[in-house]
VOLUM-658587 format. One record per residue (C-alpha): residue number from 1; residue in three letters; x, y, z. Coordinates in steps of 0.05 Angstrom, whole numbers, plus 5000, padded with zeros to 4 digits. Each point is the difference from the previous one (the first is absolute). Layout:
residues N
node i:NUM&aa:ALA&px:X&py:Y&pz:Z
...
end
This chain:
residues 132
node i:1&aa:MET&px:8123&py:7949&pz:6249
node i:2&aa:GLN&px:5052&py:5050&pz:5024
node i:3&aa:PRO&px:4976&py:5064&pz:5035
node i:4&aa:LEU&px:5008&py:5065&pz:4962
node i:5&aa:ARG&px:5065&py:5035&pz:5013
node i:6&aa:ASN&px:4991&py:5068&pz:5031
node i:7&aa:ASN&px:5041&py:5050&pz:4960
node i:8&aa:ALA&px:4968&py:5060&pz:5034
node i:9&aa:GLN&px:5043&py:5054&pz:5031
node i:10&aa:ILE&px:4991&py:5049&pz:5057
node i:11&aa:HIS&px:5026&py:5071&pz:4991
node i:12&aa:LEU&px:5000&py:5041&pz:5064
node i:13&aa:TYR&px:5010&py:5075&pz:4991
node i:14&aa:TYR&px:5011&py:5031&pz:5069
node i:15&aa:GLY&px:5022&py:5066&pz:5030
node i:16&aa:GLN&px:4974&py:5062&pz:5033
node i:17&aa:PRO&px:4935&py:5032&pz:4977
node i:18&aa:GLY&px:5009&py:5043&pz:4938
node i:19&aa:THR&px:5058&py:4959&pz:4970
node i:20&aa:GLY&px:4963&py:4974&pz:4939
node i:21&aa:LYS&px:4986&py:4929&pz:5023
node i:22&aa:THR&px:4931&py:4996&pz:4969
node i:23&aa:PHE&px:5024&py:5033&pz:4936
node i:24&aa:ALA&px:5057&py:4950&pz:4992
node i:25&aa:ALA&px:4954&py:4941&pz:5015
node i:26&aa:ARG&px:4950&py:5023&pz:4948
node i:27&aa:GLU&px:5055&py:5011&pz:4948
node i:28&aa:ALA&px:5024&py:4928&pz:5011
node i:29&aa:TYR&px:4929&py:4973&pz:5001
node i:30&aa:ASP&px:4984&py:5033&pz:4933
node i:31&aa:LYS&px:5055&py:4958&pz:4968
node i:32&aa:CYS&px:4967&py:4935&pz:5022
node i:33&aa:ASN&px:4941&py:4958&pz:4979
node i:34&aa:PRO&px:4942&py:5032&pz:5040
node i:35&aa:GLU&px:4966&py:4932&pz:5005
node i:36&aa:ARG&px:5061&py:4974&pz:5039
node i:37&aa:ALA&px:5018&py:5060&pz:5042
node i:38&aa:VAL&px:4973&py:5043&pz:5057
node i:39&aa:ILE&px:5020&py:5063&pz:5037
node i:40&aa:ILE&px:4993&py:5005&pz:5075
node i:41&aa:ASP&px:5007&py:5070&pz:5027
node i:42&aa:GLY&px:5010&py:5009&pz:5075
node i:43&aa:ASP&px:4955&py:5061&pz:5001
node i:44&aa:THR&px:4944&py:4961&pz:4967
node i:45&aa:VAL&px:5007&py:4943&pz:5050
node i:46&aa:ARG&px:4998&py:5051&pz:5056
node i:47&aa:GLN&px:4934&py:5027&pz:4972
node i:48&aa:MET&px:4970&py:4930&pz:5001
node i:49&aa:TRP&px:5007&py:5000&pz:5076
node i:50&aa:PRO&px:4979&py:5071&pz:5022
node i:51&aa:GLY&px:5028&py:5026&pz:5065
node i:52&aa:ILE&px:5070&py:4970&pz:4994
node i:53&aa:GLY&px:5052&py:5051&pz:5020
node i:54&aa:TYR&px:5071&py:5017&pz:4983
node i:55&aa:ASP&px:5031&py:4979&pz:5066
node i:56&aa:PRO&px:5051&py:4942&pz:4999
node i:57&aa:GLU&px:4948&py:4947&pz:5021
node i:58&aa:SER&px:4950&py:5022&pz:4946
node i:59&aa:ARG&px:5054&py:5001&pz:4946
node i:60&aa:GLU&px:5022&py:4930&pz:5021
node i:61&aa:LEU&px:4928&py:4975&pz:4996
node i:62&aa:ASN&px:4992&py:5031&pz:4931
node i:63&aa:GLN&px:5064&py:4966&pz:4976
node i:64&aa:LYS&px:4974&py:4932&pz:5023
node i:65&aa:ARG&px:4935&py:5012&pz:4962
node i:66&aa:ILE&px:5038&py:5020&pz:4938
node i:67&aa:ILE&px:5044&py:4938&pz:5004
node i:68&aa:GLN&px:4938&py:4956&pz:5007
node i:69&aa:LEU&px:4970&py:5031&pz:4937
node i:70&aa:ALA&px:5066&py:4992&pz:4963
node i:71&aa:GLN&px:5003&py:4927&pz:5020
node i:72&aa:TYR&px:4929&py:4989&pz:4977
node i:73&aa:PHE&px:5013&py:5028&pz:4930
node i:74&aa:TYR&px:5068&py:4967&pz:4995
node i:75&aa:ASN&px:4968&py:4933&pz:5015
node i:76&aa:MET&px:4953&py:5014&pz:4942
node i:77&aa:HIS&px:5062&py:5005&pz:4956
node i:78&aa:MET&px:4994&py:5075&pz:4992
node i:79&aa:ASP&px:5057&py:5050&pz:4998
node i:80&aa:VAL&px:4991&py:5047&pz:5059
node i:81&aa:PHE&px:5022&py:5073&pz:5002
node i:82&aa:VAL&px:4998&py:5030&pz:5070
node i:83&aa:ALA&px:5008&py:5073&pz:5019
node i:84&aa:THR&px:5006&py:5010&pz:5075
node i:85&aa:VAL&px:5042&py:5038&pz:5051
node i:86&aa:CYS&px:5026&py:4937&pz:5034
node i:87&aa:PRO&px:5036&py:5043&pz:5052
node i:88&aa:THR&px:5037&py:4952&pz:5044
node i:89&aa:THR&px:5055&py:4949&pz:4992
node i:90&aa:ALA&px:4953&py:4950&pz:5034
node i:91&aa:ASP&px:4947&py:5013&pz:4947
node i:92&aa:ARG&px:5050&py:4987&pz:4944
node i:93&aa:ARG&px:5023&py:4936&pz:5035
node i:94&aa:LEU&px:4928&py:4977&pz:5002
node i:95&aa:TRP&px:4995&py:5011&pz:4925
node i:96&aa:ARG&px:5064&py:4960&pz:4989
node i:97&aa:ALA&px:4974&py:4944&pz:5044
node i:98&aa:SER&px:4933&py:4998&pz:4963
node i:99&aa:PHE&px:5027&py:4987&pz:4929
node i:100&aa:PRO&px:5057&py:4961&pz:4968
node i:101&aa:PRO&px:5059&py:5046&pz:4985
node i:102&aa:GLU&px:4997&py:4986&pz:4925
node i:103&aa:VAL&px:4928&py:5026&pz:5000
node i:104&aa:LEU&px:5005&py:5063&pz:5042
node i:105&aa:HIS&px:5031&py:5062&pz:4970
node i:106&aa:MET&px:5006&py:5059&pz:5047
node i:107&aa:HIS&px:5007&py:5070&pz:4972
node i:108&aa:TYR&px:5018&py:5054&pz:5050
node i:109&aa:MET&px:4974&py:5069&pz:4979
node i:110&aa:ASP&px:5041&py:5054&pz:5035
node i:111&aa:LYS&px:4987&py:5065&pz:4962
node i:112&aa:VAL&px:4941&py:5042&pz:5024
node i:113&aa:PHE&px:4960&py:5027&pz:4941
node i:114&aa:ASP&px:4938&py:5023&pz:5037
node i:115&aa:GLU&px:5020&py:5040&pz:5061
node i:116&aa:SER&px:4927&py:5010&pz:5022
node i:117&aa:LYS&px:4990&py:4924&pz:5007
node i:118&aa:PHE&px:5065&py:4994&pz:5037
node i:119&aa:GLN&px:4982&py:5057&pz:5048
node i:120&aa:LYS&px:4930&py:4972&pz:5012
node i:121&aa:HIS&px:5016&py:4926&pz:5009
node i:122&aa:GLY&px:5076&py:4996&pz:5005
node i:123&aa:CYS&px:5022&py:4943&pz:5044
node i:124&aa:LYS&px:5044&py:5025&pz:5056
node i:125&aa:PHE&px:5023&py:4930&pz:5017
node i:126&aa:PHE&px:5019&py:4978&pz:4930
node i:127&aa:ASP&px:5062&py:4956&pz:5001
node i:128&aa:ILE&px:5043&py:5018&pz:4940
node i:129&aa:PRO&px:5024&py:4934&pz:4969
node i:130&aa:HIS&px:5075&py:4990&pz:4996
node i:131&aa:ASN&px:4996&py:4951&pz:4942
node i:132&aa:PRO&px:4931&py:5008&pz:4969
end
């Protein structure tokens, strides 16, 4: 008996706070079969581990946790929609190393819609991607 082929996809929506990442992820999720899809929001993951900060080390740890969750759901053959800041080039390399290129779709969100979120949690060390 052949193993089931995994046709699941990972959609990573990343950018500064207030750029509509969660909104875009939910819009895409709403077009999928909810029994085969999940949304992972970086803010929600952060709430699961209280006390994590917004410094570079805390943001890196949060990315690693989000990637682990995405891997778990992907391995369950679920489409995964992720909304997270993913501020550094190293973070984005880690995403690319964690999933096959035909599975991972990265969507850079660059327009700030919610200035208050950006002012409150804007990432001062965000590396702007040259080819998102």
